[in-house]
N, C-alpha and C positions, 0 to 999 in steps of 0.2 A: 226453593223455599221463598216465602213471601218476604217483602222488605220489612226489616225491623229497625231501620234507622229513621228517627223522626226528630227534626229540629237539631240535628247534630248529635243526638244521643243514641247509642247503640243499646237496644233493649235486650239484655241477656235473658230475662224471663221469657219473653216472647220467642226468642230463638231456641231456648231450651225446650219449650213446649213443642215446637216444630220438630226438633230432634227426637223427642220422646215419641211423637206420633209415628215417625219413620221407624224407630226401634220397634214399636208395637206392630207395625205392618210387617217388618222383617221376622219377628217372632211368630206371627200368625202363618207366614209363608213356610218357615222351617217346620212348624208343627204339621201343616197340611202336606207338604211335599216329602218331608224326611222323617216325620213321626217322633220328633223330640222337641223339648222345650229347654232353652238355656236356663241355667241355675246359677245364682250368685250367693255365696256364703260370706257373711260379714261377722267378724269376731271382735267383740269389745271386752277389754280387760279393765276392770275397775268401774267407777261410777262418776267419771268426769261429766258434769252436766252438759257442756257443749258437745262433747263426743256422743253422749246418749241421744241428744236431739238430732245430730247429724246421722247417726245410725238409724234412728227411727225414720227419718226422711228418706234415706236410701232404701229401706225396706218397703216403704209405701210406694215409692216411684217404681221399684222393681216389679211389684205385683200389678201396678197400674199398667205397666208395659206388657203384661201377660207372661212374665217370667216367674220361675220358682225363686222364692226368697228363703234363705236359711240364715237364721240369726243365732249366734252363740254369745251369751253374756257370762263372763267368768269373773270371779271375785278378784279384788285388788291384790290379794296375797297369792294369787296363782303363781306357781313356779315356772321358770323358763322351760323346764323339761315337760311339764304338763301342757303348756301352750304348743310346744313343738310336736308333741304327740297328737294334739288336736289338728294341727296343720297337716301332719302326715296322713291322718284319716281322711281329711278333705281332699288331699292330693289323690288319694286312691278311689274316691267316690265318682262313679259314672254320672251321677245326677248334678254334681257341682262342676261348673265350667269356669267359674271365676272365684277367686279367693281374695278377700280384702281384710287385713288386720288393721283396725283403727288405731292411729297414732294420736297423741303420745302414749307410750306404754309405761307401766310402773317401773321404778328404778331398778328392780331386781332382774329385769328382762332386757337383754341386749337387742335393740331393734334391728341391727344389721344381721344378726343370726336369724331372726324371724323372717326378714325379707328374703334372705338366702335360702330359707327352708321351703318357701312357696315354689311349686313347680312353675318354671318360666312361662309355660303355655297357659297357666291359670292365673298369672300375675297381672290382673286387670288394673292395678295401680301403675304398672309399668316401671316399678322401682328396681327389679332384679338386675344384677350386673349383666346378665346375658341379654336382656331386653335393651339395656342401655348400650351395650356393644353393637347389637343388631341395628339400632337406630343410627349409631355413629357411622357405620359402614354402609348404610343405605339398604339393609336387608329388611324384610317384613318383620315387624315387631309390635308388641303391645306397648303403647306410648303413654306416659303420664297424662292424666285426664285434664288437668288445668292448662298445660301448654296446648293440647289439642283444641280446647275451648277458645283459647286466646287467638289462635290462627283463624278459626272459623268466625270469630267475632270481627277480626280485622278485615276479613274478606267480605263481610257484609257492607263495609264502607267502600271497599275497592276489590272487585272480584279477582283481579290479576295483580299480584304484588311484585311481579318480575321487575328487577332493576331498582327497587326502592332501597333506601338506606334504613336499616332497622337498628335501633339501640335498645338493648335490654339492660335495665338497671337491676342487678341481682344475679348471683351466680350459683344458686342452690341446685342440688341434684334433682329436686322435685319440679322446679319451674325453669330457672334461668338456663341451665345447660341443655336440657332437652328442647326447650323452645328455640334456642339458637340453631340446633340441628333442623328443626321443622321449618324455620324461616329460611335457612340455606336451601332446603328442598323446594321452597317457593321462589327460589332465585333472587332472594334479597342479599344485599351486602350487610353483614351482621357484625355489630360491635357489642361485646358483653362488658358492661361497666359495673362498678362495685364501689365499696366504701373507700378503697385505696386509689380510685381513678383520679388523676390530676384534672382539675378544672371540669368537674362533672357537669355543671350547667352548660358549658360550651359544647361538650360532647353530646349532651341531650338535644341541643338546638340543631344538630345536624340531621336528626331523625325524621324520616317520612313516616315511620312507624315507631312509636315510643312506648315501651312496655315498662311499667314500674312494678317491681316485685321484691321489695326490700323489707317490708314490715315497719316502716317509719312514717308516722302520720303526716300527710301533706308535705312530704319532703320535696316533691317536684312542684315548683311554683309556675305560675302562668308564663313568666318570661323565659322559662326553660323550653317552652314548646315552640317549635317551628310553625309559623302560620300555615294552615292547611294540613297539618299532620294528623295521623290517626293515633289516638292515645288509648292504650289498654291498661287499666288500673287493676292489678291483681291484689293489692293490699286490702286487708280488712282489719282495722284498728279501732278499738273501743277507747274513746276519750271522753272526758267530762266536759260538758258544755258550761256556758256562763251561768245557766240556771241550776247547775249542780247535777243535771241528769246526764246519764251516759248516752252517747250516740256513736254510730259507726261512721268512720271516715276511711278513705283510701290512702294510698301513698302519694296521690296527686291532689293538689289544691283545686278541687273540681270547678268552682265558680270562676277562678282565674283562668284555668286552662281551657275551659269551654269557649271562652271568647276568642281563642286563637286556633283551636283545633277544628279540623273539618268534621271529625267524629270522635266521640269519647264514650267510654263505658262508665256508668255511675256506680257508686257504692252506697248501699247495697243495690242488687238488681242487675249487675253486669256480669263479671266473670263467675261469681259464686254459683248461680243456677246452672251454668254450663258444665261445671265440674261433675255434678251428678249425672247430667245428661250424657256426657261423654263416657262416664263409667258404664252406663247401660249399653252404649254402643260397643264399648270394649268387650263387654261380657258376651254379646252376640258374636263379635269377631272371634273371640277365644273359642266359643262353642263350635263355630264353623271350622276353625283350624283343627280342633280335636276330633271332629267327626269327618273331616275330609270332604266338606261340601263347600260350594261357592258361597261367598257373601251375598245375601239377597240384594236385589237391585235397589231396594228402598234405602240402603245404607251406602250406596255409591257416592263417593266424594267426601265421606266423613272420616 
């Protein structure tokens, strides 16, 4: 992949576009050699505006990559039973290789039950406990998309992360915990910090790779960043500016941190675009697993 780091900023949009091109090449190869096209099903319950935009973007990117896109929009009062029935039907479909249920869900539906109902080999979000367990013990697994994107972004700044000290601020099942496993696989020494960590700024200053994933606007200040560190900002927070207009900021005070970091992801335009790109790659990987064929060379290293 061509270089996406310019003036110390890691361009997530450019990297995501490169990943999508590789996914499209892989899809074309699978169609030509094996006669099938990967399919992704996305289920949206309710009418949350942000979720609707996200689902629409996923559908567009899926079709642009040459894959089949299946979209199911269910009303906000859908029962848990009805949603589980929909998932069971998608589990049984030969055309659907990946299933994603958009979160958050309405209050009458237990998200844990929904995640558990998705067949692990179609769980392209990587949230199922079986995939989490496979990742933890080093077996092949479908891994959450955002952590996958974080590692790929960090490796744009430094291809080999071996021996680096990584600090992840945030211990969620979606980002922090799986990212710790992935960075261990890259031979980093990993610390997972959180809201109860003593002297969090001092812990952050140890990091050669610093990942902020806590959902607190500009928590990480410039003087938390070790000079020359790689900073990956997972946060997307909507705040009101001095002019009264809403703007998006990350979990890192970008202007302050940029002066000390060797490379940093912006918000927006950093980690966000990579999440959908890695979802597409996961769908191809899931399809290959289900069909018993090798992953195309175009996706090697992703």
